[in-house]
Each structure stands twice: as structure tokens, then as C-alpha cells.
N, C-alpha and C positions, 0 to 999 in steps of 0.2 A: 256712089259709095255703097258698098254691099256689106251687109251684116251677116255673119255666120251664125246659124242656129244649131250648130253641132253640140251635142251633149258633152259635158266634161268627162274626161276619162276616169275610170275607177282603178285604184292601185290595190292589188291583191295582197293579203298578209304575207304570202311567200316572197313577194317582192320587197316588203319592208323588213322582214326578219334578217338579223345579222348573224353571221356564223359565229360559234363559240370560239373564243380565242384559245390558243394553245396554253396560255398561262392559267386561264380559268379551268380548263380541262384538267390540268395537273393538280390544281387546288381541290377540285371535286374528288378526284381519285384519292388524294391524301385524306380528305374528310371521311370518305367511306371506309378507308382503312382504319382510321382512328375509332370509328363507331364499332367496327368489327372487333378490334382489340379490346375495347372497353367492355363489350358484351361478353367476350371470352373470359376476361379477368374477373368480372363481377357476377358471372353466372353462378347460381347456387351450386355448392360443392357436391351436392348429392348427385349431380350429373357426371361428376368425375369418378364414377365407380371404376375401381380397378379389378378386384377379384371377389371381394366379399368373404374371403377365407379367414379363418380365425388367426389372430396374431400368434397365439400359442398352439401351433399345429400339433395335433396328436395328443394334447394334454386333456385328461379327464380329471375333474375336480376330486372325485372319489379316490383317485390313484395317487394323489399328492401325499408325500410322506414328510416333507419339511417345508417351512416357509420362513423367509427372512425379509424384513423390511428395514431399509436404511434411509435416513433423511439427509437433507443438505447440510446438516451439522455433524455428520458422521455418527449420529446416534442410531442404534439399531435394536431390534427385538426379534427373537427367533423362537419358533415353535417346532416341535417334533410330534409325530403321531405314532403311537405304539398300540397295537391291537385295537385300532379304531378310536383311540382316545388321544386328544390333543393335550400336550403339556408345555409349560414354559421351559425352554431350553436352558441347560446349565443350572437347574434347580433340583435335580434328582427327582423330577416327576411332579412338580407342583401343578395342579389342574389348571388348564386354561379354559376360556369360554369357547367350547367346541362349536356351538351354534354360530357365533360371530365369525369364527375363522372359516367355517364352511360357507357362509353367505359371502364372505369376501372372496374366496376362491371361485365361487360360482360367477361373480361379477368379472373377475380377471379373465377367466376362461372364455367368457361370452364376448370379449372384445374382438372386433373384426376389422379387416382392412378395406372398408368401403367409404372412408372419408379422407382421401389423400390430401395432405397439405403441401408436402414437398418431398423431393427425392435428393435434395442437395445436402451433402454432409456439412457444408458451411453454415447451414441454418440450425443445426442441432444445439449449439450454444445459446443462440437467441431464443429458441423455444424451450430451453432447459431440459433437453432430453439427451445430452451428450454423455459419453462414458464418464467424464470427470466433472460434469456440471448438470445436475438434475435436482428436482425437488424430492422425488422418491425413486428408489431402486428396489425392485422386488425380485428376489430369487426364489424360484419354485422348483422343488426337487421331486422327481418321479423316478420309478425304476429305470426309466430310459436315460436319465441324466438331469441336468439343471438347465432351466431356461430363465432368461432375465428380461425384465421389462423396465424401461425408464419412463416415468411420468413427470411432465413438466408444467409449464404455464397453462392458464385457462383463457379461453376467449369468451366465456360466458358462464352462467351458473351451472350449466350441464355440458360443458365442452372442454375436455382436457387433452393436451397433446400427449401422445404416447408413441414409443418406438421400441421395437424388439431389438435386443442386442445382436450385433452382427449385420444389421440391415440399415440401409440409408433412408428408406422411406419413413416418413413421420405422418401419423394419422390423428384425427380427432375422435374422441370417444365420449359418450355420455353414460357409460356403464358404471364408472366409479370416479370419485374425486380424490385428490391427494389428501384432504383432511380426514378421509375415512381410513387412511393408512397411517395411523398414529404409531410412533415409536416408543411411547411410554408404556412399559409393561403393565402397569396397573389398570390400563384401559382394556386389557384383554383377559383379566383374571378377576376372581372374586376377592376383593380386598378385605373383607371381614374376617380377620384372623381369629378373633374371639368375639362371639356375639350370643347374648342370652337375654330374654325378656326381663326388663328391670324388675317387674313384679314377682319374678321367681327368685330374686336374690334375697336371702334371709340374713346373711352375715358376711362382713368383709373385714379382713385383717390386713393392715398395711404395716410393714416393717422396713425401716430405713435407718440411716445413721442417727436420726433424731429421736428414735424410740419405736415402740410398737403401739399401734392404735387399732382397736377393734370397734367396728361400727355395727350397731344393731337397731332394730326398729324400736321406737319409743313405746313403752307399755301403755301409756295414757293416750297416745295418738299414733297408732300403727303406721300411718302414712308418713310420719316424720322419722328422721334418723337422729341417733345420739351416740355418744361414746359409751361403751359398755361399762367402763370404770369411772364415769363422770361422778364427781362429788356434788353434794347439795349446793355448794357455793360457786360452782363453775357455770357461767352463762353459755350454754352450748349454742353454737350457730348451726342449727339444723340445715339451713339452706346451703351452707358451705359443704357439709357432708353430702347432701343430696346431689350437688354438682359433681363431686368426685365419683359418686356411684354411677351417675349418668355416663361419665367417661369410661368407667370400667365395663359397663354393660355392652358397649360396642367399641372394640379396639381394632382399628384398621391398620394394616401393615403399610410400610413405605417401600420395602424391598424384600424379596424372597432370597434367602441365602442357601437353602438346601437342608438336607437331613443330617449332615455331618457337623459335629461340634468342633470348635477350635478354641485353644487356650486363650486366644486374643479376645474372645467373646466376653471373658470376665464373669462367667456364670458360676464359677466355683465360689466366688465371693460377690454375689450380686449387690448392686447398689440399692435395690428395693425388691421386696418380695410381697406379692399380693396373694392372699388365699380367699377365694370366692366360694362361699357355700350357697347352694341353691336347692330348691325343691326338685328341679330337673334342669340339668345343663345340656343344651343342644348346641354344639359348636358347628359353625358352617363348614369347617374343613374336615371334620371327622364324622359328624352325624351321630356321635356316641353320647349316651346319657351318663351322667355321673353326679354325685352329690357335692363334690368339691373339686375345684380346679386351682392349680397353683401356677402363678405367672411370675417368672423371674426377669427382672430388668438388669441387664448386664452393662458392659462398658459403653461409654459415650464416644462417638466418632465425630470430632469437631468438623472434619472436612465435609461430611454429608449431613451434619447436624441431626444425627439419629442415635438411638440406643439399640442395643441388642435386646430382643425379646424372645422368650421361649415359654410356651404353654404346655402344661402336662397333658392337655387334650389334643395336641398336634405333634406330628413327627417333624415339623419344619421349624427351623430357626429363621427369624425374620428381623428386619429393622423397623423400629418404631420412631415416628417423628418426635423430635426433641420437645416440642411444645406440650406434648402429652406425657412423655417420659419425665420431664421436669416436675410435673405434678406429683408423681409417685416418689421421686428421689428427694425432693426438697421439702416436702410437707413436714410441719411440726405441730405440736399440740395447740399452740396459740392460734394456728390457722383455723381451728375448729371452735374457737371461742368468739363471742360477741365482744367487740372492742368499743372503747370510748363511751359516749353518753348512753348509748343503747345498753351497755353492760350495767350501768348504774340503774337504769329503769327496770332491769330484770334482776336486780339484786334480791337475795333470799329474804323472806319476811320473817325474821326470827329475832328482831330486836337488836341485832348487831349491825354495825356500819361496815360496808365493804366498798373499798375504793379501788378501782382498776385504773392504773396509769401505765399506758404503753404496754410493755410486756410483763410488768411486775404487778403483783396484787398485794395490797396491804390490808390488814384487818384489825379492827379494834375489839376490845372486850365487850361483854354483854351490856354493861351499864356505864359506859364512859363517854363523855363528850369531849370534843377537842375545840380549841380556839386558835384563830390566826394561823391556819394551816396553809402551807405553800406546797405545790406539787410540781414535779417535773417527770421525765420519763423513767426515773429510777428510784426516787426517794420522796418521802413526805417529811417535812421539817417544820418545827414551830418557829415563831419569831425569836431571834436571838435575845437572851436576857443575860443579866450579870451572872446569875446562877440558876441551874435547873431547880424548880420549886414544885414539889409534888403537891403541897398544900394549895398553891395558887391555881393550878389548872387540873390537878388530878391526873396528869400524864407525864411521861418521860419519853424522850425521843432519841434516836440515834440515826445513822444513815441508812438503815435497812428496814426498820419496822416501827410500828406505833403500838404500844401496849399500855394497858391500864395498870395501876397498882392497887393493892388491896386497901391502901390508906387514903381515902378521899376525905377532906375535912371542910374547912370553912366555906369555901366557894363551890357551890354546885349549880348546875344548870339543869332545868327540866329536861327529861329525856325526850328526844324528838320522836314524832310519830313515825312508825315504820313506813318506809317507802313502798307504795303499792306495786305489786308485780304486774307485768303486762300479761 
């Protein structure tokens, strides 16, 4: 019997490797294709540079003569430039903020076509840059004509979709955001229609349907205000007058109407007239100094909730917000008096008793006391008795006042100590 000592055979890797099946090869190709597509889709857009040319080709910011901004609610604001000065359109030349408009135009002109998003018209609505679906539409007028931009949704804090009218391509820009293109006119103008340092005001007269009220500085305390014709027994509410003076010192407009007056403004018979006397009046709209400025408050427009306002120091008629105009139209004398318990504490120290109830004031004589008095908002009455008796109480009453008689007899009461004034 023989035993073979031959060494075992060695199998090479090539002999053990199996060929890739057709199915696996197809799957591998598909995988590579997916990787390529994914890389293309998510590759930074900066690599998708198209031309880098300005969206507003041939437009120079200094050559722009008109600008209109319209928002997605059909509200718009327009400006025109004449002799290098920007004004609010349709106001007969009310000054606009030229610096803000120039900065805005510089940003718009700087936008370029270097961040392409899509060339598909069907995407315009989704990105809010369509002709009839946008967040902002900007019309820019130059001697060569009008060019229009549509600004839409944002993809981040500094990336806004933008498209030039007549083009399918939509781009991203970080030059300007839609919130910077406000359509509220007051964001583009100086809203201070009348403004003067409060410390310059020396006297104010307010005239309305409730009377004429002249306010001056208190002689004893020049920092406080009082009524010029206040009587000794009127408890003046200096703080109330001070609040009114604060409003008058700065009057902001709501809307500019222009330089032309209209009968519907109601200024021939104003609802209120303010006469403001100052040591020097410097109005924001005219820059002229004067000693006295007259402010007329005209008709109220319930639709806009505003009043017409015209200052003698300005060429322009404007609208004033109703919450300010109401202060001038509805004020009455009692609004400048201390009411309730505070009025009693500030009663004059002259031996007389002064009772303030609601809007009526009742006074007694110099040396009369009253008993069992009842008050309401309009009268002061004694307790009912069988007959009025002068001898019993020293007083007679009716529904409007409380007066002493000259005949006080048997029953007298010691005179109360004067109430200290605050």
C-alpha cells in the first residue's frame, strides 16, 4: 500500500472570484446615476452662474425720475424727482426722504443675474414673482422708459426671489428685502407737520364749540400751566393742560392732501382753532420763524377716522389722526379742572365752603353751616321737612344752589376750620 506525499493544491483568488451578475451591474449603474443627480441638484447655486449682468440693464440710479412701489394688497406709493429733489407724488410737491429713496434705488440697480433659481414660468406663482401674484412690484422710470421688477418670497434672512418683467428667469438676491419696500407714504416722508420745542411755547388759545380757553404759564410756578381767566375758586388741573400742550408741540400728519383747498375740508367754519404763541416757531416743513402759528381743525372723515388740518406755517393741507383731533374739538372747561375729592382738598382757604359735585359747583356764604346735606351729580338738597325753616338751620335750599340768609337765629353751629389747601 502506498501513501502519496504530494502537497495539497492551492486555489488562486482568480479561480474563486465570481463574475458580477447582469442584475448587480444594472443596480450599480443606477446607484451611480442617483449620486450624480443628487450632487447636481444640491450643489451650491453659486456654481450655476449664468451671466452676472444687472437685472436692470442700462439703468443708473441717478437717472431715475420716478419710482412706484405696489404691494400684494394693491396699495402703492409713488415718488417723482424734479430738479434733483424727490417728492411724494400727487401731493403738489410734499418733500420725500431723498436719502432713503436714493439708497433704495442703489440696491435695486445693484441686483444681478448670478443666482439662477428657475427658468420655468410655471414657478412664478409659487415663488410670488408672477405678473399677477407678487409681494412687491417696483416700477422704475428713466428717460429711456419704465422697467419693472417683481419681488417675492424669501429663502432666508437675506435671500429674496426676484424677476424682471418680460423674462422667465427668476433669481435670488440679497441686495434688498421686501420689507424695505413699504407702501405706507408716511415711512418715506417727515411726518412732523408742526413741531416746536415745548419750552418755547408761551401761550395757547383753543377755540371750539364749547368755548374759548387760553392757557398760560402759572405766575407762581412758571413750569405749570393754568387758564388765563381762572377764578380764585376754580381748582385748575395743571397736568391736564400740560398734556394738551405736549400734543400741540408735536403734531404728526396722517396723510398729505396737497396745496389746494377744497370746500369739503370745512375750514371756513373749523371745528377747532389753535393759536400757538412762541418765542420762536420753527416748523419742520417750512423752516420759517414766527411768533404765532394758527392751526385750523376742519371736517372729520369717518371713513379714514381723521380730521383736516391746516397750519398757517405750511402750504400743505393734511389729515390728522382722530385721536388727536378729538382732543381739540371736544375739550370743555371742566376738562381742565380737578374733579371729585381732589377738588375739595384744593378748595380756596377763605372761610367759605365749596362743594364740587360732578360738573356743577355749589357754594355757600361766608359764615353758614349746613346740616344733613345730600349730594348727587347735579344738586345739593337738605333732608325733607314739613316746612322750610330758616331759624332751624340757617339755610334755604332749592334744586340748583345752597345759599345762606341774613337771618340766622337760635340754632348756630361753630364755624368749621378752613380746609387746608394742598
